[in-house]
C-alpha positions, 0 to 999 in steps of 0.5 A, a space after each residue: 380594426 375588426 370589432 366582431 373579434 374583439 368580445 365585450 367585456 361582459 363575455 370575457 369569462 372573468 372566473 379565469 384567473 379566480 379558478 387559477 388562484 383556486 386551483 393554486 390555493 387548494 393544491 396539495 402542497 409538495 410534502 417534505 419527504 418528496 424532498 427527501 426522497 429526491 435528496 436520497 435519491 441523489 446521494 445514493 450514486 455518492 453513498 455508493 462511490 464513498 463505500 467502494 473507494 472505502 473497501 478499496 482502500 482496504 483491500 488494497 492495504 490488506 492484500 498489499 504483500 499479494 500486490 507487491 509480489 505481482 507488481 514490485 514497483 508498488 513497494 514504493 508506494 506502500 513505503 511513501 504512505 508509510 506501510 511496511 510490505 514484507 514482499 518475501 516474508 522472511 526476516 533477518 534476525 540476530 545479524 553480527 559481524 566480527 573480524 577474527 585473526 586466521 593466521 595471518 589474515 583477517 576474516 570477516 565473519 558475518 552471523 545471523 539467523 534467516 526466518 519465514 514469516 509465513 504460513 507456508 513453505 517459503 525460498 530463500 533466496 541468496 544473501 547480498 553482503 557489502 561492507 561500507 565504509 565510514 561515509 556509507 559507501 560500499 567498499 566490497 560487496 560479495 553474495 552468499 548462498 543460503 544454508 537452507 534454499 527452503 523453509 517450513 512455516 515458522 523455520 529459522 535457519 542460522 547462517 555465517 558468511 565469510 569475507 578473507 581480506 575485509 577492506 581496512 576502513 570497513 565501518 559496517 556490514 550490510 545483510 539483505 536477500 539478493 535483489 530485494 531491499 526492504 530486508 535490509 539489515 546493517 551491523 557495525 
């Protein structure tokens, strides 16, 4: 081993560890605000995502009628969440049924009112009616045209549908708008 490469102890800078310790001691400690700033920087994307989700959910709930008009399958999703969706803006009110005798035959008469719930004019689809038995199964079904094809905002119109020789075991009548199940009204 060569002795000229190894420095004697007297030549080694003995202040080196001391200088390092002093630098550590006198260094400014990290400020608490630095940690807060870093945490804030890390939380900003999370907070932005939460805000976006909240506003998105509010939009999906608030605009559910428009969404269902564009995407009718969404009605089942809103119903599963317990939210009512009135996709057509019409309501059936005061629906009654009775059997009257005209001559020797019986005639089922169904009456009620169609109300436009929208703030704009609304098209009225045909009505689908069905006589159901005690077990809930349809015995006879038919469609009837609405008395008016279009209703003004808030307007209502009376309707009457008749069926000659209704099924003898009919227990109730189901009235809805043709092709739309959300406006169902069952009458006994």
